TORKE-963402 format. One record per residue: residue number from 1; residue in one letter; x, y, z of N, C-alpha, C in turn. Coordinates in pm, whole numbers, always signed. Atoms other than C-alpha are relative to their C-alpha. Layout:
# residues N
<r NUM, "a", <X, Y, Z>, <X, Y, Z>, <X, Y, Z>> ...
# end
This chain:
# residues 322
<r 1, "m", <+49, -74, +16>, <+16, -43, -28>, <+101, +125, +20>> <r 2, "g", <-83, -112, -25>, <+130, +329, -74>, <-37, +85, +79>> <r 3, "r", <-1, -131, -86>, <+178, +641, +134>, <-125, +100, -7>> <r 4, "r", <+115, -95, +22>, <-139, +853, +186>, <+43, +146, -29>> <r 5, "s", <-43, -119, +17>, <-84, +1159, +54>, <-53, +128, +87>> <r 6, "r", <-39, -83, -139>, <-45, +1467, +309>, <-155, +93, -40>> <r 7, "s", <+114, -85, +19>, <-356, +1685, +358>, <+37, +149, -39>> <r 8, "t", <-9, -127, +41>, <-369, +2004, +176>, <-103, +123, +24>> <r 9, "v", <+79, -73, -76>, <-641, +2139, +392>, <+47, -8, +118>> <r 10, "h", <-54, -18, -132>, <-537, +2290, +729>, <-112, +113, +76>> <r 11, "g", <+87, -80, -62>, <-756, +2471, +965>, <-81, -63, +99>> <r 12, "v", <+123, +47, -89>, <-1052, +2435, +1232>, <-126, +20, -62>> <r 13, "l", <+136, -16, +63>, <-1421, +2420, +1112>, <-75, -32, +133>> <r 14, "v", <+103, -23, -96>, <-1689, +2465, +1343>, <-163, -5, -59>> <r 15, "v", <+153, +57, +63>, <-2001, +2259, +1274>, <-114, +65, +85>> <r 16, "d", <+139, +26, -84>, <-2359, +2315, +1421>, <-91, -139, -1>> <r 17, "k", <+88, +81, +20>, <-2447, +1982, +1497>, <-134, -37, +6>> <r 18, "p", <+148, +53, +21>, <-2785, +1841, +1444>, <-11, -113, +122>> <r 19, "r", <+25, +87, -87>, <-2939, +1635, +1695>, <-30, -125, -101>> <r 20, "g", <+7, +123, +59>, <-2927, +1260, +1610>, <+142, -62, -41>> <r 21, "p", <-125, +119, +54>, <-2583, +1156, +1437>, <+114, +48, +149>> <r 22, "t", <-123, -28, -98>, <-2262, +1130, +1683>, <+53, +93, -71>> <r 23, "s", <-78, -86, +59>, <-1988, +1336, +1685>, <+118, -18, -93>> <r 24, "h", <-70, +116, +69>, <-1806, +1053, +1495>, <-29, +18, -138>> <r 25, "d", <+68, -33, +103>, <-2073, +1082, +1240>, <+4, +121, -82>> <r 26, "v", <-25, -171, +39>, <-1997, +1484, +1172>, <+143, -45, -66>> <r 27, "v", <-120, +24, +36>, <-1634, +1361, +1159>, <+28, -48, -158>> <r 28, "r", <+9, +112, +116>, <-1682, +1092, +912>, <-51, +130, -157>> <r 29, "m", <+55, -91, +109>, <-1909, +1386, +688>, <+126, +66, -50>> <r 30, "v", <-114, -114, +48>, <-1616, +1635, +681>, <+119, -67, -65>> <r 31, "r", <-133, +106, +102>, <-1373, +1351, +560>, <-4, +10, -106>> <r 32, "r", <+53, +50, +184>, <-1568, +1288, +254>, <-49, +143, -46>> <r 33, "a", <+38, -136, +73>, <-1671, +1663, +207>, <+160, +55, -27>> <r 34, "l", <-123, -73, +29>, <-1315, +1764, +245>, <+161, -90, -84>> <r 35, "r", <-60, +103, +4>, <-1163, +1434, +123>, <+152, +36, +77>> <r 36, "t", <-93, +43, -102>, <-926, +1398, +401>, <+9, -87, +69>> <r 37, "r", <+10, +78, -77>, <-848, +1163, +632>, <+34, +60, +183>> <r 38, "a", <-39, -109, -93>, <-689, +1424, +894>, <-123, +64, +28>> <r 39, "v", <+83, -108, -79>, <-983, +1532, +1051>, <-9, -61, +160>> <r 40, "g", <+13, +63, -181>, <-1021, +1530, +1508>, <-72, +123, -1>> <r 41, "h", <+89, -61, -89>, <-1254, +1659, +1713>, <+74, +40, +150>> <r 42, "a", <-71, -56, -84>, <-1183, +1876, +2001>, <-154, +0, +113>> <r 43, "g", <+107, +37, -43>, <-1469, +1732, +2220>, <-103, -32, -56>> <r 44, "t", <+136, +114, +60>, <-1791, +1496, +2158>, <-117, +98, +90>> <r 45, "l", <+147, -15, -15>, <-2128, +1593, +2161>, <-91, -131, +30>> <r 46, "d", <+62, +127, -8>, <-2403, +1304, +2286>, <-68, +33, -102>> <r 47, "p", <+74, -36, +108>, <-2631, +1261, +1987>, <-108, +40, +33>> <r 48, "m", <+116, -88, -35>, <-2906, +1426, +2162>, <+27, +114, -22>> <r 49, "a", <-48, -132, -20>, <-2717, +1715, +2186>, <+42, +106, -125>> <r 50, "t", <-4, -52, +120>, <-2687, +1989, +1954>, <+116, +116, -2>> <r 51, "g", <-65, -68, -20>, <-2452, +2288, +1841>, <+156, +23, +13>> <r 52, "v", <-126, -22, +15>, <-2081, +2384, +1853>, <+99, -128, +16>> <r 53, "l", <-78, +93, -9>, <-1860, +2102, +1751>, <+127, +43, -64>> <r 54, "v", <-128, -80, +40>, <-1499, +2234, +1667>, <+60, -158, -35>> <r 55, "l", <-25, +120, +76>, <-1357, +1991, +1416>, <+171, +80, -52>> <r 56, "a", <-97, -23, +13>, <-969, +1996, +1343>, <+47, -33, -129>> <r 57, "i", <-49, +24, +131>, <-826, +1978, +984>, <+140, -17, -39>> <r 58, "g", <-139, -25, +25>, <-485, +1869, +860>, <+69, +36, +134>> <r 59, "d", <-111, +2, -109>, <-216, +1974, +1080>, <-68, +94, +84>> <r 60, "a", <+108, -67, -115>, <-494, +2182, +1303>, <-27, -135, +78>> <r 61, "t", <+49, +124, -97>, <-537, +1810, +1440>, <+100, +0, +144>> <r 62, "k", <-70, -34, -117>, <-199, +1897, +1610>, <-30, +141, +175>> <r 63, "l", <+64, -122, -107>, <-401, +2191, +1799>, <-121, -98, +122>> <r 64, "v", <+124, +27, -74>, <-645, +1946, +1949>, <-1, -23, +135>> <r 65, "r", <-27, +25, -140>, <-506, +1890, +2300>, <-34, +150, +82>> <r 66, "w", <+41, -148, -51>, <-525, +2300, +2342>, <-126, +9, -5>> <r 67, "l", <+127, +0, +7>, <-862, +2280, +2184>, <-79, -37, +109>> <r 68, "t", <+82, +71, -128>, <-1019, +2048, +2439>, <-26, +28, +111>> <r 69, "a", <+15, -123, -176>, <-904, +2262, +2739>, <-64, +80, -26>> <r 70, "d", <+71, -128, -10>, <-1095, +2536, +2651>, <-156, -29, +97>> <r 71, "d", <+154, -1, -83>, <-1411, +2623, +2844>, <-90, -15, -90>> <r 72, "k", <+98, +51, +123>, <-1737, +2520, +2685>, <-125, +121, +98>> <r 73, "a", <+118, -64, +2>, <-2098, +2720, +2694>, <-123, -64, -40>> <r 74, "y", <+106, +74, +52>, <-2447, +2555, +2696>, <-147, +78, +69>> <r 75, "t", <+113, +9, -53>, <-2790, +2563, +2738>, <-87, -121, -25>> <r 76, "a", <+45, +163, -36>, <-3001, +2283, +2873>, <-160, +38, +22>> <r 77, "t", <+129, -19, -61>, <-3365, +2210, +2924>, <-31, -151, +113>> <r 78, "l", <-15, +156, -77>, <-3417, +1947, +3243>, <-174, -6, -14>> <r 79, "a", <+142, +61, -69>, <-3733, +1773, +3290>, <-26, -44, +115>> <r 80, "l", <+39, +47, -138>, <-3860, +1713, +3617>, <-105, -94, +24>> <r 81, "g", <+81, +80, +3>, <-4013, +1425, +3747>, <+39, -145, +4>> <r 82, "a", <-35, +157, +21>, <-3815, +1126, +3662>, <+158, -35, -82>> <r 83, "e", <-136, +3, +26>, <-3445, +1037, +3629>, <+43, -141, -110>> <r 84, "t", <-37, +92, +101>, <-3301, +816, +3341>, <+135, -83, +18>> <r 85, "d", <-147, +67, -6>, <-3018, +570, +3339>, <+137, +72, -89>> <r 86, "t", <-113, -93, +74>, <-2825, +799, +3065>, <-14, +148, +59>> <r 87, "l", <+2, -140, -47>, <-2933, +1119, +3228>, <-106, +91, -75>> <r 88, "d", <+87, -110, +102>, <-3130, +1257, +2919>, <-132, -87, -98>> <r 89, "a", <+92, +61, +84>, <-3398, +1159, +2687>, <-26, -133, -51>> <r 90, "e", <-59, +95, +139>, <-3245, +883, +2500>, <-32, -148, +106>> <r 91, "g", <-7, +109, -95>, <-3262, +662, +2823>, <-126, -55, +69>> <r 92, "k", <+80, +64, -58>, <-3472, +421, +3059>, <-41, +87, +105>> <r 93, "v", <+16, -43, -158>, <-3664, +570, +3356>, <+51, -106, +91>> <r 94, "t", <-41, +64, -113>, <-3509, +474, +3666>, <-81, -4, +113>> <r 95, "e", <+87, -93, -128>, <-3700, +674, +3933>, <-49, +99, -50>> <r 96, "e", <+79, -134, +6>, <-3964, +908, +3949>, <-62, +58, +150>> <r 97, "m", <+34, -80, -111>, <-4053, +1150, +4194>, <-129, +100, +1>> <r 98, "p", <+96, -166, -5>, <-4353, +1438, +4261>, <+89, +124, -1>> <r 99, "v", <-35, -149, +7>, <-4272, +1787, +4162>, <-71, +101, +69>> <r 100, "r", <+88, -56, -79>, <-4395, +2042, +4393>, <+93, +160, +21>> <r 101, "g", <-73, -163, -75>, <-4297, +2426, +4440>, <+84, +34, -92>> <r 102, "v", <-102, -68, +90>, <-4063, +2498, +4157>, <+21, +105, -59>> <r 103, "t", <-3, -132, +93>, <-3993, +2815, +4043>, <+99, +49, -40>> <r 104, "r", <-118, -28, +73>, <-3763, +3012, +3878>, <+107, +72, +157>> <r 105, "e", <-67, -64, -156>, <-3645, +3178, +4261>, <+52, -158, +71>> <r 106, "t", <-62, +113, -41>, <-3634, +2823, +4392>, <+121, -102, -96>> <r 107, "a", <-82, +43, +71>, <-3445, +2693, +4120>, <+165, +56, +12>> <r 108, "e", <-95, -78, -46>, <-3202, +2975, +4164>, <+92, -7, +95>> <r 109, "a", <-44, +64, -115>, <-3155, +2925, +4489>, <+92, -120, +49>> <r 110, "a", <-56, +117, -26>, <-3039, +2582, +4494>, <+65, -23, -151>> <r 111, "s", <-156, +39, +110>, <-2788, +2619, +4151>, <+103, +82, +59>> <r 112, "g", <-117, -67, -39>, <-2570, +2829, +4380>, <+102, -91, +42>> <r 113, "a", <-133, +118, -24>, <-2436, +2516, +4487>, <+91, -84, -83>> <r 114, "f", <-64, +74, +118>, <-2308, +2403, +4151>, <+61, +128, -88>> <r 115, "v", <-86, -99, +76>, <-2114, +2707, +4053>, <+133, +7, +134>> <r 116, "g", <-145, +35, -49>, <-1708, +2672, +4131>, <+38, -148, +2>> <r 117, "t", <-56, +115, -14>, <-1504, +2398, +4191>, <-55, -125, +112>> <r 118, "y", <+49, +88, -110>, <-1643, +2088, +4324>, <+14, -166, -46>> <r 119, "g", <-24, +116, +80>, <-1676, +1708, +4270>, <-117, -44, -29>> <r 120, "q", <+103, +8, +90>, <-1887, +1582, +4027>, <+16, -187, -37>> <r 121, "f", <+0, +109, +64>, <-1994, +1216, +3939>, <-84, -37, -144>> <r 122, "p", <+48, +15, +183>, <-2019, +1128, +3552>, <-116, -109, -3>> <r 123, "p", <+140, +138, +47>, <-2353, +955, +3397>, <+112, -114, -30>> <r 124, "a", <-68, +121, +41>, <-2225, +586, +3382>, <-15, -42, -137>> <r 125, "y", <+15, -23, +136>, <-2318, +645, +3040>, <+107, +104, -73>> <r 126, "s", <-86, -161, +32>, <-2027, +869, +2950>, <+152, -98, -70>> <r 127, "a", <-169, +66, +42>, <-1675, +793, +2766>, <+119, -5, +124>> <r 128, "i", <-144, +23, -117>, <-1454, +819, +3089>, <+56, -168, -34>> <r 129, "r", <-90, +120, +48>, <-1182, +529, +3040>, <-6, -44, +191>> <r 130, "v", <-72, +53, -118>, <-1156, +291, +3388>, <+53, -111, -54>> <r 131, "n", <-59, +146, +25>, <-940, +30, +3366>, <+57, -38, -146>> <r 132, "g", <-5, -7, +199>, <-877, +100, +2992>, <-134, -19, -70>> <r 133, "e", <+65, +24, +86>, <-1216, +49, +2893>, <-144, +136, +68>> <r 134, "r", <+84, -80, -8>, <-1501, +306, +2843>, <-126, -7, +112>> <r 135, "l", <+82, -1, -93>, <-1786, +356, +3105>, <-138, -54, -40>> <r 136, "h", <+147, +13, +97>, <-2089, +352, +2851>, <+65, -175, -37>> <r 137, "e", <-6, +196, -1>, <-1941, -26, +2724>, <-91, -71, +67>> <r 138, "r", <+30, +96, -97>, <-1981, -167, +3042>, <-123, +12, +50>> <r 139, "a", <+127, -7, -17>, <-2308, -25, +3114>, <-68, -51, -90>> <r 140, "r", <+112, +95, +71>, <-2473, -133, +2811>, <+27, -138, -5>> <r 141, "r", <-1, +148, -25>, <-2334, -477, +2880>, <-88, -46, +131>> <r 142, "g", <+88, +23, -131>, <-2588, -434, +3199>, <+107, -34, +125>> <r 143, "e", <-65, -10, -130>, <-2269, -452, +3446>, <-13, +62, +93>> <r 144, "e", <-38, -71, -118>, <-2219, -271, +3758>, <+102, +131, -27>> <r 145, "v", <-83, -102, +43>, <-2048, +44, +3680>, <-10, +86, +152>> <r 146, "v", <-50, -92, -97>, <-1878, +243, +3953>, <+57, +118, -45>> <r 147, "v", <-29, -134, +72>, <-1843, +600, +3834>, <+98, +57, +97>> <r 148, "p", <-78, -102, -55>, <-1540, +793, +3976>, <-27, +137, -10>> <r 149, "e", <+63, -144, -34>, <-1631, +1140, +4146>, <+154, +48, -78>> <r 150, "r", <-89, -68, +45>, <-1422, +1419, +3945>, <-4, +114, +21>> <r 151, "e", <-29, -170, -22>, <-1291, +1783, +4009>, <-74, +55, -92>> <r 152, "v", <+111, -73, +132>, <-1529, +2008, +3749>, <-29, +167, +71>> <r 153, "t", <+37, -154, -43>, <-1557, +2383, +3767>, <-75, +61, -111>> <r 154, "v", <+136, -63, +60>, <-1861, +2567, +3695>, <+47, +200, +2>> <r 155, "h", <-16, -143, -24>, <-1797, +2957, +3613>, <-117, +86, +17>> <r 156, "s", <+123, -89, -48>, <-2158, +3066, +3608>, <-112, -121, -24>> <r 157, "l", <+117, +105, -11>, <-2494, +2860, +3608>, <-114, +150, +26>> <r 158, "h", <+93, -70, -30>, <-2810, +3083, +3533>, <-152, -64, -76>> <r 159, "i", <+142, +25, +28>, <-3194, +2993, +3528>, <-46, +72, -91>> <r 160, "l", <+106, -124, +82>, <-3400, +3133, +3264>, <-133, -42, +22>> <r 161, "s", <+165, +20, -21>, <-3737, +2951, +3332>, <+19, -127, +105>> <r 162, "a", <+13, +146, -116>, <-3842, +2712, +3613>, <-119, +0, +47>> <r 163, "n", <+140, +42, -63>, <-4192, +2530, +3706>, <+16, -134, +36>> <r 164, "d", <+29, +170, -22>, <-4317, +2185, +3804>, <+22, -73, -84>> <r 165, "s", <-30, +112, +95>, <-4260, +2064, +3461>, <+136, -22, -59>> <r 166, "q", <-164, -21, +50>, <-3889, +2173, +3362>, <+59, +124, +30>> <r 167, "i", <-88, -120, -10>, <-3602, +2393, +3389>, <+54, +32, -80>> <r 168, "d", <-127, -10, +112>, <-3398, +2565, +3146>, <+75, +109, +80>> <r 169, "f", <-109, -104, -28>, <-3067, +2699, +3199>, <+102, +3, -88>> <r 170, "a", <-99, -48, +90>, <-2765, +2822, +3061>, <+140, -14, +119>> <r 171, "v", <-124, -2, -68>, <-2399, +2727, +3202>, <+128, -26, -40>> <r 172, "e", <-177, -19, +32>, <-2004, +2795, +3154>, <+72, -68, +75>> <r 173, "s", <-90, +61, -73>, <-1780, +2544, +3244>, <+132, -31, -27>> <r 174, "a", <-139, +52, +33>, <-1429, +2425, +3231>, <+8, -157, -34>> <r 175, "k", <-2, +161, +69>, <-1307, +2089, +3080>, <-53, -92, +96>> <r 176, "g", <+19, +105, -62>, <-1427, +1770, +3170>, <-138, +10, +85>> <r 177, "f", <+109, -4, -83>, <-1787, +1874, +3307>, <-72, -59, -57>> <r 178, "y", <+140, +32, +87>, <-2123, +1727, +3208>, <-99, +46, +55>> <r 179, "v", <+99, -67, -29>, <-2416, +1894, +3218>, <-149, -93, +43>> <r 180, "r", <+93, +130, -10>, <-2632, +1550, +3210>, <+23, +3, +175>> <r 181, "s", <-18, +37, -166>, <-2488, +1500, +3583>, <-55, +139, +81>> <r 182, "l", <+68, -141, -71>, <-2585, +1881, +3670>, <-141, -18, -10>> <r 183, "g", <+158, +47, -33>, <-2928, +1798, +3591>, <-33, -78, +98>> <r 184, "r", <+30, +121, -99>, <-2942, +1503, +3783>, <+21, +77, +135>> <r 185, "d", <-39, -65, -178>, <-2800, +1698, +4118>, <-80, +116, -1>> <r 186, "l", <+107, -107, -54>, <-3000, +1993, +4058>, <-168, -26, +48>> <r 187, "a", <+170, +85, -38>, <-3336, +1798, +4047>, <-17, -54, +114>> <r 188, "r", <+2, +107, -129>, <-3232, +1593, +4354>, <-12, +128, +92>> <r 189, "s", <-26, -94, -119>, <-3136, +1926, +4524>, <-155, +103, +29>> <r 190, "l", <+154, -108, +4>, <-3518, +2070, +4453>, <-82, -129, +64>> <r 191, "g", <+99, +110, -33>, <-3656, +1728, +4597>, <-68, -116, -66>> <r 192, "t", <+45, +98, +67>, <-3711, +1529, +4305>, <+92, -79, -115>> <r 193, "r", <-88, +71, +59>, <-3570, +1384, +3999>, <-25, +49, -147>> <r 194, "g", <+21, -57, +101>, <-3479, +1484, +3663>, <+110, -54, -137>> <r 195, "h", <-53, +82, +134>, <-3334, +1399, +3288>, <+15, +159, -108>> <r 196, "l", <+30, -106, +147>, <-3238, +1629, +2976>, <-64, -49, -60>> <r 197, "t", <+65, +13, +148>, <-3432, +1689, +2696>, <+32, +45, -122>> <r 198, "a", <-46, -31, +96>, <-3235, +1909, +2505>, <+131, +75, +101>> <r 199, "l", <-105, -81, -27>, <-2874, +2022, +2522>, <+59, +79, -103>> <r 200, "r", <-108, -73, +153>, <-2659, +2292, +2285>, <+85, +87, +73>> <r 201, "r", <-126, -104, +0>, <-2351, +2408, +2305>, <+20, +121, -51>> <r 202, "t", <-24, -96, +94>, <-2317, +2752, +2237>, <+134, +47, -14>> <r 203, "r", <-137, -32, +25>, <-1931, +2802, +2270>, <+69, -99, +28>> <r 204, "s", <-106, +24, -58>, <-1641, +2647, +2293>, <+122, +28, -33>> <r 205, "g", <-132, -80, +31>, <-1338, +2836, +2359>, <-62, +123, -104>> <r 206, "a", <+42, -134, +44>, <-1331, +3117, +2143>, <-77, -22, -128>> <r 207, "f", <+97, +8, +104>, <-1552, +2941, +1870>, <-174, -39, +38>> <r 208, "g", <+92, -19, -46>, <-1909, +3018, +1879>, <-78, -57, -117>> <r 209, "l", <+69, +28, +90>, <-2251, +2935, +1690>, <-43, +99, -124>> <r 210, "d", <-18, -98, +127>, <-2236, +3261, +1481>, <+105, -49, -146>> <r 211, "e", <-43, +17, +129>, <-1982, +3113, +1267>, <+10, -141, -70>> <r 212, "a", <+33, +140, -12>, <-2071, +2737, +1289>, <-76, -16, -187>> <r 213, "v", <+69, +31, +88>, <-2169, +2580, +951>, <-78, -103, +8>> <r 214, "d", <+114, +114, -17>, <-2496, +2322, +896>, <+54, -121, -36>> <r 215, "a", <+7, +96, +65>, <-2483, +1969, +818>, <-28, -3, -151>> <r 216, "g", <+82, -11, +113>, <-2660, +2042, +510>, <+108, +60, -96>> <r 217, "l", <-97, -64, +43>, <-2316, +2221, +371>, <+83, -129, -4>> <r 218, "l", <-133, +86, -10>, <-2111, +1914, +494>, <-39, -102, -109>> <r 219, "e", <+90, +69, +125>, <-2385, +1682, +281>, <+65, +36, -175>> <r 220, "r", <-35, -57, +154>, <-2352, +1898, -40>, <+102, +19, -45>> <r 221, "a", <-141, -35, +27>, <-1987, +1944, -30>, <+67, -149, -23>> <r 222, "a", <-79, +137, +53>, <-1922, +1574, -63>, <+11, -46, -142>> <r 223, "d", <+11, +14, +158>, <-2062, +1573, -430>, <+26, +125, -65>> <r 224, "d", <+25, -103, +103>, <-2055, +1900, -534>, <+143, +130, +33>> <r 225, "d", <-144, -79, -26>, <-1736, +2132, -612>, <-19, +137, +67>> <r 226, "a", <+5, -130, -36>, <-1901, +2482, -536>, <-34, -22, +154>> <r 227, "a", <+19, -26, -185>, <-1997, +2364, -162>, <+114, -30, +29>> <r 228, "r", <-104, +37, -51>, <-1673, +2212, -120>, <+56, +95, +19>> <r 229, "a", <-47, -107, +29>, <-1534, +2536, -213>, <-45, +109, +111>> <r 230, "e", <+100, -56, -70>, <-1751, +2727, +37>, <+22, -41, +134>> <r 231, "l", <-48, +66, -157>, <-1671, +2470, +339>, <+119, +40, -4>> <r 232, "t", <-134, -29, +9>, <-1311, +2530, +255>, <+1, +158, +41>> <r 233, "a", <+9, -196, -53>, <-1373, +2929, +304>, <-43, -10, +105>> <r 234, "r", <+67, -19, -153>, <-1517, +2851, +637>, <+114, -65, +87>> <r 235, "l", <-110, +35, -109>, <-1217, +2728, +789>, <+87, +112, +26>> <r 236, "v", <-88, -150, -66>, <-1042, +2934, +1047>, <+147, -83, -25>> <r 237, "g", <-155, +22, +59>, <-664, +2946, +971>, <+64, -64, +162>> <r 238, "l", <-81, +74, -157>, <-417, +2776, +1250>, <+33, +143, +81>> <r 239, "t", <-54, -127, -100>, <-293, +3140, +1398>, <-145, -4, +56>> <r 240, "d", <+155, -37, -72>, <-687, +3217, +1463>, <-38, -79, +105>> <r 241, "a", <+47, +118, -114>, <-752, +2865, +1607>, <+73, +1, +77>> <r 242, "c", <-71, -2, -148>, <-518, +2947, +1896>, <-53, +99, +93>> <r 243, "g", <+77, -45, -99>, <-777, +3178, +2033>, <+96, +122, +66>> <r 244, "a", <-86, -107, -52>, <-637, +3400, +2311>, <+134, -42, +81>> <r 245, "m", <-83, +35, -51>, <-345, +3200, +2379>, <+132, +138, -31>> <r 246, "p", <-98, -75, +40>, <-22, +3447, +2404>, <+78, -18, -116>> <r 247, "r", <-49, -15, +184>, <+166, +3517, +2068>, <+141, +66, +39>> <r 248, "v", <-148, -47, +14>, <+553, +3582, +2027>, <+37, +20, -143>> <r 249, "v", <-79, -34, +167>, <+674, +3702, +1654>, <+113, -24, +34>> <r 250, "l", <-139, +2, +3>, <+1020, +3544, +1563>, <+14, +28, -126>> <r 251, "d", <-54, -51, +118>, <+1245, +3659, +1333>, <+27, -134, -77>> <r 252, "a", <-22, +81, +97>, <+1363, +3461, +1037>, <+105, -107, +115>> <r 253, "a", <-99, +94, -61>, <+1683, +3316, +1260>, <-92, -85, +110>> <r 254, "a", <+51, +80, -141>, <+1463, +3233, +1554>, <-134, -116, -31>> <r 255, "v", <+104, +74, +108>, <+1185, +3076, +1292>, <+68, -157, -16>> <r 256, "k", <-76, +119, +41>, <+1468, +2830, +1165>, <+18, -86, +142>> <r 257, "d", <-23, +88, -127>, <+1563, +2740, +1524>, <-93, -103, +28>> <r 258, "v", <+105, +57, -45>, <+1219, +2655, +1616>, <-44, -138, -80>> <r 259, "r", <+23, +112, +95>, <+1179, +2449, +1318>, <+82, -128, +21>> <r 260, "h", <-78, +93, -46>, <+1458, +2229, +1443>, <-12, -36, +156>> <r 261, "g", <+40, -5, -175>, <+1313, +2224, +1814>, <+88, +44, +77>> <r 262, "r", <-120, -63, -64>, <+1591, +2437, +1926>, <-66, +101, +91>> <r 263, "r", <+55, -96, -76>, <+1539, +2665, +2215>, <+21, +135, -57>> <r 264, "v", <-22, -146, +83>, <+1486, +3042, +2154>, <+10, +86, +140>> <r 265, "y", <-37, -74, -96>, <+1667, +3305, +2367>, <-30, +109, -34>> <r 266, "g", <+32, -120, +14>, <+1558, +3645, +2399>, <-92, +83, +99>> <r 267, "s", <+46, -39, -70>, <+1421, +3890, +2571>, <-167, +65, -10>> <r 268, "d", <+131, +17, +96>, <+1067, +3936, +2354>, <-80, -117, +40>> <r 269, "r", <+71, +123, -35>, <+858, +3669, +2551>, <-102, +8, +124>> <r 270, "p", <+92, -3, -105>, <+587, +3646, +2791>, <+85, -66, +120>> <r 271, "a", <-47, +30, -121>, <+650, +3574, +3150>, <+16, -120, +31>> <r 272, "p", <-66, +115, -38>, <+841, +3272, +3277>, <-134, -133, +38>> <r 273, "g", <+139, +56, -34>, <+554, +2978, +3298>, <-103, -35, -85>> <r 274, "t", <+139, -33, +77>, <+313, +3101, +3058>, <+13, -141, -102>> <r 275, "d", <+20, +101, +71>, <+180, +2789, +2892>, <-140, -27, -31>> <r 276, "p", <-111, +32, +120>, <+94, +2717, +2596>, <+23, +199, -64>> <r 277, "v", <-9, -97, +123>, <+214, +3021, +2366>, <+42, -55, -169>> <r 278, "a", <+24, +31, +135>, <+173, +3040, +2006>, <+157, +56, -79>> <r 279, "f", <-92, -89, +76>, <+497, +3143, +1804>, <-28, -12, -137>> <r 280, "l", <+43, -14, +112>, <+463, +3293, +1483>, <+105, +50, -91>> <r 281, "d", <-131, -51, +47>, <+700, +3385, +1206>, <-74, +134, -51>> <r 282, "e", <+58, -147, +17>, <+665, +3749, +1086>, <-92, +50, -115>> <r 283, "a", <+102, +20, +113>, <+432, +3666, +822>, <-128, -3, +82>> <r 284, "g", <+168, +40, -62>, <+147, +3597, +1110>, <-20, -191, -50>> <r 285, "a", <+18, +171, +37>, <+191, +3188, +990>, <+41, -53, +158>> <r 286, "l", <-52, +96, -94>, <+192, +2955, +1295>, <+127, -63, -20>> <r 287, "v", <-141, +93, +13>, <+553, +2797, +1349>, <-16, -130, +102>> <r 288, "a", <+11, +111, -112>, <+480, +2618, +1698>, <-69, +43, +105>> <r 289, "i", <+72, +16, -158>, <+323, +2581, +2034>, <+63, -13, +91>> <r 290, "g", <-90, +27, -116>, <+536, +2620, +2316>, <-37, +57, +148>> <r 291, "r", <-7, -64, -114>, <+615, +2725, +2651>, <+74, +108, +37>> <r 292, "s", <-105, -124, -47>, <+779, +3049, +2829>, <+77, -82, +128>> <r 293, "e", <-40, +42, -172>, <+1056, +2908, +3062>, <+84, +108, +57>> <r 294, "a", <-36, -117, -61>, <+1277, +3089, +3281>, <+112, +109, -82>> <r 295, "d", <-38, -130, +83>, <+1501, +3250, +3019>, <+7, -92, -137>> <r 296, "h", <+16, +20, +132>, <+1408, +3096, +2678>, <-154, -51, -25>> <r 297, "l", <+137, +46, +39>, <+1111, +2984, +2464>, <+37, -144, -3>> <r 298, "r", <-2, +119, +26>, <+1071, +2623, +2439>, <-132, -70, -76>> <r 299, "v", <+129, +58, +125>, <+885, +2398, +2142>, <-50, -124, +63>> <r 300, "v", <+70, +118, -39>, <+625, +2157, +2238>, <-67, -57, -128>> <r 301, "r", <+29, +45, +101>, <+464, +2123, +1896>, <+35, +52, -106>> <r 302, "g", <-64, -109, +112>, <+599, +2245, +1558>, <-87, -7, -104>> <r 303, "f", <+94, -11, +122>, <+396, +2322, +1262>, <+76, +24, -121>> <r 304, "n", <-72, -21, +128>, <+497, +2340, +890>, <-58, +42, -142>> <r 305, "v", <+135, -16, +86>, <+197, +2477, +697>, <+59, +110, -77>> <r 306, "p", <-34, -141, +52>, <+285, +2721, +407>, <-129, +116, +43>> <r 307, "e", <+118, -114, -59>, <+71, +3044, +503>, <-137, -24, -110>> <r 308, "r", <+100, +44, +85>, <-138, +2971, +175>, <-75, -79, +20>> <r 309, "l", <+73, +95, -12>, <-267, +2654, +304>, <-38, -4, +151>> <r 310, "a", <+6, +10, -166>, <-282, +2760, +695>, <-174, +37, +12>> <r 311, "g", <+140, -27, -29>, <-672, +2820, +651>, <-18, +163, -35>> <r 312, "p", <+19, -100, +53>, <-843, +3126, +432>, <-56, +113, +114>> <r 313, "n", <+100, -117, -125>, <-1077, +3269, +736>, <+93, +29, +145>> <r 314, "e", <-22, -49, -96>, <-856, +3425, +945>, <-58, +137, +45>> <r 315, "r", <+125, -39, -23>, <-1037, +3626, +1164>, <+43, +164, +91>> <r 316, "s", <-48, -135, -68>, <-814, +3893, +1296>, <+174, -11, -36>> <r 317, "q", <-120, +1, +11>, <-463, +4036, +1239>, <+117, -23, +121>> <r 318, "v", <-103, +12, -126>, <-163, +3932, +1419>, <+94, +105, +25>> <r 319, "k", <-85, -91, -20>, <-6, +4183, +1597>, <+152, -5, +101>> <r 320, "k", <-77, +44, -72>, <+347, +4190, +1742>, <-1, +28, +120>> <r 321, "e", <-42, -29, -158>, <+454, +4192, +2093>, <+50, +152, -13>> <r 322, "g", <-46, -96, -28>, <+551, +4505, +2229>, <-23, +142, -81>> 
# end
């Protein structure tokens, strides 16, 4: 078998995932549409969930570890009165309990306990690995699943509306947070049970719904050159994909050092300990991601994509430090 040719498409694609397909289904659609196998995602969405799914194409797959770590924002609907094994509408009811006296005021009062950093028990039906196996695989086999508690951080939680039937809320959280578990815990704190009937991711890091493409364009792009060109034009370039990372602009000599994995010395760098840092060349193209050490810049991941292939949709001009 011959070697697969390197992708000529590089950048980040933001997709507004519809309800029904898995995140991996969307990845397959993008692979077919852009004719490349080099597609990865920065955080999955459940089949029931909709909204922002960030996909990395070509050399942008090297950014996934940082994109996955970004904060995320959601809106959700919590149905009250019954809990399911999956903690959403696709599961089987495991417990029912009456609902009385739920108002926006009582829900807001209860929600305060779920802001900040605390321990959360993820759903049994989740992709968390325990002893090398995902929890949902064991749960679907009917095995007893012991879910480990994990530390999570919620930046904000706002109750949009609430009554004895359902609660609508918006939440912003750090990596690793499960909104389904929040729904379960919020319902229990109100003396009842609950499960999510709707979940929409509205933001993932720097990427929001306003720049997302719909699944229809992905489907058309698989067989239509004009749609494929439109999809390619919606890619966010590698530099912009770095979002709010501190940036350092390197001269030609420093770029050469970085491409060989060598340390870069000089005074024009972020404070020691800053991690990650985006290293750019003088044209604004991404050269590497690294960190700022005590007296030098250290390369963590290098890039070598010509600027013309780094994604046409740069949203801002790179500014030099200082």
